[in-house]
C-alpha positions in Angstrom: 0.0 0.0 0.0 1.2 3.5 -1.1 1.6 6.4 1.6 -1.1 8.2 -0.7 -3.6 5.3 0.3 -3.1 6.0 4.1 -2.2 9.9 3.9 -4.3 11.8 6.5 -5.1 15.5 6.1 -5.6 17.6 9.3 -6.6 21.4 9.2 -5.9 23.6 12.3 -7.5 27.0 12.8 -4.8 28.8 14.5 -5.1 32.3 16.2 -2.3 34.9 16.7 -0.2 34.4 13.7 0.4 37.7 12.1 3.4 37.3 9.9 5.8 35.3 7.7 8.0 34.5 10.6 5.0 33.1 12.5 4.2 30.8 9.5 7.9 29.7 9.7 7.8 28.9 13.2 4.6 27.0 13.2 5.9 25.1 10.1 8.9 24.1 11.7 7.5 22.8 14.9 4.6 21.0 13.1 7.1 19.2 10.6 9.2 18.0 13.7 6.2 15.9 14.6 6.6 12.1 13.9 4.8 11.1 10.7 4.1 14.6 9.5 5.0 14.6 5.6 3.8 18.4 5.0 2.4 21.6 6.1 1.0 24.4 4.4 0.0 27.7 6.0 -2.9 30.1 4.6 -2.1 33.3 6.8 -4.8 35.7 7.8 -2.8 38.1 9.7 -4.6 39.0 13.1 -7.4 36.5 12.4 -7.6 32.6 12.1 -5.0 31.1 9.8 -5.6 27.7 8.4 -2.8 25.2 8.8 -3.0 22.1 6.7 -1.1 19.0 8.0 -0.5 16.1 5.7 0.5 13.0 7.7 1.1 9.4 7.2 -1.0 8.4 10.1 -3.7 10.3 12.3 -2.2 13.0 14.6 -2.7 13.3 18.3 -4.6 16.6 19.1 -2.6 17.3 22.2 0.7 17.0 20.2 -0.6 19.4 17.5 -1.7 21.8 20.0 1.8 21.6 21.8 3.7 22.0 18.8 1.8 25.3 17.8 2.0 26.7 21.3 5.8 25.8 21.3 6.1 28.0 17.9 5.2 31.1 19.6 2.1 30.8 22.0 -0.5 30.6 19.2 -3.7 29.2 19.9 -5.4 26.3 18.1 -8.8 27.3 17.9 -10.2 24.1 15.9 -8.9 21.0 14.6 -10.5 19.2 11.7 -9.8 16.1 9.7 -10.5 14.6 6.3 
């Protein structure tokens, strides 16, 4: 079975991100999590930014929240899965 057959997509609504540096920090922390394959951020400065995480397996909500917090104290307002 290929990884595309088991790939998971998780979308985080993140509050508090305001610039490209925020995007970089969040991306770095999330890609450091085991099984994360890719991270894409749709920045909405001052609002809720959408962070899409592609992974080989379902990711733990607490681990996702901790990584975003570690990136700079941003807040995960919502988590959705495909």
